[in-house]
N, C-alpha and C positions, 0 to 999 in steps of 0.2 A: 297461188292466189288467183282464182279465175274471175271473181266478180270485179267489175269495173264501176267505180263510184260515179253516181249521177248527181247532178246539182241539187236535186230534191231530197237526197238521202240525208238523214239526220241521226244524231246520237252522240256518243262520246267517241273521241278520236285519239287512239293511241298510235302516234306517228313516231316510229323508232328507227334508229340507224346506229350500228356499232355500240350497242348497249346504252345509247342516249335516247332521251324522250323529248319530243317537241312540246314546250310549255310556253306558248305566247302569253305574255303578261304574268308568267309564273303559275299559270293554271292549266289543267288538262282541258283542251278545247271541247266544247259541247255545243251542238247546234247543227245547222244545215251545212252540207259539204261546200256549197258555193260561197258561204261566208268565210271559209278558210282556204279557198282555192284548192280543194282536194278532189274535185270532180275530174274524172279521166284517169285516176290512179287505181291500180289494183288493190283490193282490200279483202279482209276476211273477218267475219263476225266471231268474236271470242267470248261473248257473254252478254249479260244484261245488267244495267244499273239504273235504278229509278224508272223502270219500265221502258228504258231506251236501250237500243243496241249499243254494244261497245265494239268498235271497229279497229282492227289492226291494219295499219298502212306502213309498209316499209319504204321510207323516203327520208332524205336528208335535206332539211331546210338550212339555208345559209346562216340564219340567226334563230335564237330561241331554243337550241338543243341543250338539254341539261340532264342532270341525274334524276332518276326516279325518287331519290331521297327527298326531293323537295315536296313530295306528296305524303310524307310520313305523318304530317299533322292533319291529313284528311281522314275520312271514314275508312276503316280498315278494309272493307270490302272493295272500295274503289282503288285503294292502294294495291291490293292483291291483284285486281284485274289489270291495272297498269303494269305491275311487275310481271304478270303472265305474258302480256304483250311484248315487253322488252325481251324476255327470255325466248319466246317463240320466234321473234324477229331474228335474234342472234342464231337460234337453231337452224332456221331456214337459210340464213346467209352462209353458215359454215357447213351446210350439208348439201351443196349443189351437185356434188359428185360422189359416187360410191367409193368408200374406203377399201373395198375388196377388189372391184374390177375397174373402177375409174369411169364408169358410164354415168350419164346424166341422170339425176333423180327428180322426182316430182312429189308434191304433197299428196297424202292420202285424203280421200273425200270423207272418210268415216271416223278418223281419229287424228290426234296430234302425232304425226309420223311422216317420214320421208321414205319413198319407195324407189328402189333401183329399177330402171327400165330394162336392164339387161339380165342381171343375175337374181333379181327379185328379192334382194336383201331388204330388210325393214329396219329403219333407225327411229329411235324415240329420243325426245329431249332428255339429256342427262341431268339428274338432280343429285347434288352433293350433300349427304347428311352431315349435320354439325350438331354438336352438343353445346349448351350454354348453361352455366350453373352458378347459383348464388350460394355462398358458403357462410354460415353463421357460426359465430363463437360467442356464446352468451348474448350480450346486448350489442355485439359488434358484427359488422359484415366485411368480408374481404373484397376490396375494390382495387382495380389496377388501371393504370394508364398505359395503353398500347402504343407501340411505335407508330402505327398507322393513324393514330388520332392526333391531329395537330392542333386541336382546339381546347386542349386541357381537360377533356372529358374523362372521368373515371367510371369504369363499368365492371361487370362481373367477367369471369373467365369463360373462354369459349375456344372451340377448335374443331377441326374436321375429324370425322370417323375414318379410321384406316381400314384397309382390306382385311377381312377375317376377324374383325373386332366387334364386340357387342357395344351397345350404347353405354352400358355401365362401365365397361372396361375403358372406353374412350374418355369418360369423365375422370376416372381415377388417373389415367395416364396424362391427360392434358393438365390437370391440376398439379400433379407431381412435376411435370416437365417445366411448367411456367412459374410455379411458386414454391416447390419442395414441400407442399402441404399434403397430408393424407386426410381423407374425408370418410364419413360414415353416414348411415341413415339417409341414403339417397332416395328422393321422391320425385317422380315425374309430375310436371305441372301442366305443360301445354306445348303447342308447336306453332311455328310461324313460317310461311313461305318467305324467303329472303332473297330477292333477285340481285345479289351482289357477288358473283353474277348469277348463280343458279342453285342456291342453297335451300335446304329445309332445316330450320333450327328446331331442335328438340330441347325443351327447357326443363331444368331440374333445380331442386333445392337440396342442400346437404348440410350436415353439421361437421364442424371441425373435429378431427380425431387426434392428430399429432403433427409435430414438426414446427420448424421456424421458417419464416418467409425468407426465401432466397430466390430472387427473380432470375429468369432467363433473359439476359439483356438483348438477345436477338428478337425477342417477342415483346418485352415490356420495358417501359421507362421507369415505372415505379409501381409498387403495390404495398398496401398497408391495411390494418384493421381500423375501421371507422365506426364509432358509436352511432347508433341509429338516428340520433337527433343532431349529429354533427357531420353531415355528409358533404363531400366535395361536389364539383360540377358533375351532373348526371346525364345519361343519354336522354334523348327527347321522348316525350310521351308517344305512345303508339308502337314503341319497340318492345320486344319480349324482354330485353334486358331491363328496361325501366319497370316493367311489370314485376319481374323477379325481385328487384330492389324494393319496390313498394310493398310487395307481399311480405318480404322479410322484415321491413320496418313495422308493418302491422302486427306481426307476431311478437316483435320486441316490445312494442307499446303495450300489448295485452299482458305481458309478463312483468314489465318494469315500470309501469305507470299506475 
């Protein structure tokens, strides 16, 4: 980060440290640098939003550091830019030295990459591909409560893609491992960058094929079939999981109402 912020610089400020985001008053700061005492800090422009630059600043404020999840209810483009900033900040923080020769590295001027000053190795931010799938059985949808969810939210199944595996194979394996269910008629729906910490979610819908629910207790607290009009607590709007559930509900309403 070569640019040093001046008092008159303005825009959106993604201030990040150790995968946390600075959210004074619970909002992503927008305005002049001097308003937030950001002048004098190194920064990098990572995009534009509402015709204003979006700046990444690697800095740790003593208060106001929070999860980027707090921006889930904002516009998706702004959430994605904030997520990009958090991921880039962590990438730069964890790649100060070359993994091959140990020499100091520096940011590329032309792309999101770190370059070794000695052996000239080039590193890019790593993105972990994940699948997420809504499974329908007639007028019911399979929803599960994950161990990591402490707020009672039920959602669709998801998991990381393993080395040497296709996305379709990942769906079949994750669903079988977590619920003992087999699926068919797999359809790709959409994708969503997911900065927790650096994932790309590939979303699918599928139909039930066979099997009885038997959960993996290391992953799930509970799983069950829920009728489309009798759903438990769901993920927040703005998540690809919520979209999959709502799309499945729409299909059920079209057929059963």
